[in-house]
C-alpha positions in Angstrom: -124.3 -103.6 23.8 -126.7 -104.6 26.6 -128.1 -101.8 28.8 -129.3 -102.5 32.4 -131.2 -99.2 32.6 -132.1 -98.3 36.1 -135.8 -97.6 36.5 -135.5 -94.4 38.5 -134.6 -92.3 35.5 -136.1 -94.3 32.7 -138.8 -91.7 32.0 -139.5 -88.6 30.0 -137.2 -86.2 31.8 -134.2 -88.5 31.1 -134.8 -88.2 27.3 -133.3 -84.7 27.3 -129.9 -85.8 28.4 -129.7 -89.3 27.1 -128.4 -88.6 23.6 -125.9 -86.1 24.8 -124.3 -88.5 27.3 -124.0 -91.4 24.9 -122.2 -89.3 22.3 -120.1 -87.1 24.6 -116.9 -88.9 23.9 -114.9 -85.6 23.9 -115.5 -85.2 27.6 -113.9 -88.5 28.6 -114.8 -92.1 28.5 -118.6 -92.3 28.1 -118.7 -95.8 29.7 -116.3 -95.7 32.7 -115.6 -98.8 34.8 -116.6 -98.6 38.4 -116.4 -101.1 41.3 -118.9 -101.9 44.0 -119.1 -104.5 46.8 -122.4 -106.4 46.5 -123.7 -108.3 49.6 -125.8 -111.3 48.9 -127.7 -113.8 51.1 -126.4 -117.4 50.7 -129.9 -118.5 49.8 -129.4 -116.8 46.4 -126.3 -118.9 45.6 -126.4 -121.6 42.9 -126.5 -121.7 39.2 -128.1 -118.2 39.1 -125.5 -116.5 41.3 -124.2 -114.1 38.6 -127.8 -113.1 37.6 -128.7 -112.5 41.2 -125.6 -110.4 41.7 -126.4 -108.2 38.7 -130.0 -107.8 40.0 -128.7 -106.7 43.4 -126.2 -104.4 41.7 -128.9 -102.6 39.8 -131.0 -102.2 42.9 -128.1 -100.7 44.8 -127.2 -98.3 42.0 -130.8 -97.4 41.6 -130.7 -95.9 45.1 -128.4 -93.2 43.8 -124.8 -93.6 42.9 -122.6 -90.6 42.3 -118.9 -90.0 42.2 -116.7 -86.9 42.1 -114.7 -88.3 39.2 -117.5 -89.6 36.9 -120.8 -88.1 38.1 -124.1 -89.8 38.4 -124.5 -93.4 37.3 -127.5 -93.6 35.0 -127.3 -97.1 33.4 -125.1 -100.2 33.8 -123.9 -101.3 30.4 -122.0 -104.5 31.2 -120.2 -106.5 33.9 -116.4 -106.7 33.6 -115.6 -108.9 36.5 -117.0 -110.5 39.6 -114.4 -111.2 42.3 -114.3 -113.9 45.0 -116.8 -113.5 47.7 -115.9 -112.8 51.4 -118.1 -113.6 54.3 -119.2 -110.5 56.2 -118.6 -111.1 59.9 -121.7 -111.3 62.1 -124.2 -111.2 59.2 -123.8 -114.5 57.2 -123.9 -112.4 54.0 -121.2 -112.7 51.4 -119.6 -109.6 49.8 -118.6 -109.8 46.1 -116.5 -107.1 44.4 -118.2 -106.3 41.1 -116.5 -104.2 38.3 -119.1 -102.8 35.9 -119.3 -100.5 32.9 -121.8 -97.7 33.1 -123.3 -94.6 31.4 -122.8 -91.6 33.6 -124.1 -88.0 33.7 -121.9 -85.2 34.8 -122.7 -81.7 33.4 -119.9 -79.2 33.1 -119.8 -75.4 33.4 -120.9 -73.8 30.2 -122.9 -76.8 29.0 -126.3 -76.2 27.4 -129.1 -78.5 28.7 -132.8 -78.9 28.0 -134.7 -79.4 31.3 -138.2 -79.7 32.7 -139.3 -77.1 35.3 -140.5 -78.7 38.5 -141.1 -75.7 40.8 -141.4 -71.9 40.4 -141.2 -69.3 43.2 -140.2 -65.7 43.6 -136.6 -66.7 44.1 -136.4 -68.4 40.7 -137.3 -71.9 39.5 -136.0 -75.5 39.8 -135.7 -77.8 36.9 -134.6 -81.4 36.2 -132.5 -82.8 33.3 -132.4 -86.6 34.0 -130.8 -87.0 37.4 -129.5 -83.4 37.5 -131.2 -80.9 39.7 -130.9 -77.3 38.4 -131.8 -74.0 40.1 -132.2 -70.8 38.1 -132.2 -67.6 40.2 -134.5 -64.7 39.4 -131.4 -62.7 38.7 -130.5 -65.1 35.9 -133.9 -64.8 34.3 -134.4 -62.1 31.6 -135.3 -58.7 32.9 -138.5 -58.5 30.9 -140.0 -61.5 32.8 -141.8 -60.9 36.1 -142.9 -63.3 38.7 -146.7 -64.0 38.9 -148.1 -65.7 42.0 -151.4 -67.6 42.1 -152.5 -71.2 41.7 -149.8 -71.8 39.1 -146.8 -69.5 39.9 -144.9 -68.4 36.8 -142.5 -65.9 35.2 -144.2 -64.1 32.3 -143.0 -61.5 29.8 -144.8 -58.1 29.8 -146.7 -58.9 26.7 -147.7 -62.4 28.0 -146.1 -64.2 25.0 -143.7 -66.3 27.0 -144.3 -68.0 30.3 -142.2 -70.3 32.5 -144.3 -72.5 34.8 -144.3 -76.0 36.2 -143.7 -78.6 33.4 -142.4 -76.0 31.0 -139.4 -77.2 29.0 -136.5 -74.8 29.0 -133.0 -74.5 27.4 -130.5 -73.3 29.9 -126.7 -73.0 30.5 -124.9 -74.4 33.4 -122.8 -71.9 35.3 -121.9 -73.9 38.4 -122.0 -77.5 39.6 -121.9 -79.4 42.9 -121.5 -83.2 43.1 -122.7 -84.9 46.2 -122.8 -88.6 47.2 -126.3 -89.2 45.8 -127.1 -86.3 43.5 -125.7 -83.5 41.3 -126.9 -80.0 41.8 -126.3 -77.2 39.4 -126.9 -73.4 39.0 -128.2 -72.4 35.6 -129.1 -69.3 33.6 -131.5 -68.5 30.8 -130.2 -64.9 30.5 -128.3 -65.4 27.3 -129.0 -65.8 23.5 -131.0 -68.8 22.3 -131.9 -69.8 25.9 -135.4 -69.9 27.6 -138.7 -71.7 27.0 -138.8 -74.2 24.2 -142.2 -75.8 25.1 -144.9 -74.2 27.1 -147.5 -76.8 28.4 -150.2 -74.1 28.6 -149.8 -73.2 24.9 -149.9 -76.9 23.9 -153.1 -77.3 25.8 -154.7 -74.2 24.2 -153.7 -75.4 20.7 -155.3 -78.8 21.3 -158.5 -77.2 22.6 -158.9 -75.0 19.5 
């Protein structure tokens, strides 16, 4: 199967959710079919018309495509059909309906995700798992962890053995989701068994130094 991976999420933070999405067959069709109207300038017509349509499709999807039914489109896996083009009045462009298969990401309540912390403040911390934005409130962080301000804000246990800061990798559970037109926002918790920090960048740096 050919994958037209969009460049926006083809990076380290996408690795955490990539495997789960591809094998999550029990949660519905992992490669749903979606349709989008692609507008193309006539100068791109010719023998490479289909290739140019696919290129434009990837660019449009890369801007952020999200649906209430399927979630966030992460990758285009194939083209099912390209319909007849219709001239767009007043522009000279031609609009083609394109049906395509795609890999999507839609986390559900109760799901366990591994994410990368992007920001920490006294209200809690934000993290990313691929295209998913997650906020963990300080009320959903274990009671033995306290907020520490400074150059690198963090949540640290009383004995200093565990620390959550920017770029830390955490395992969390989704307790609420909100799907918008261009993004998915979730509320998470690490106040449960087997959740919390799985990789602390500070400890990795120290181990390399020694």
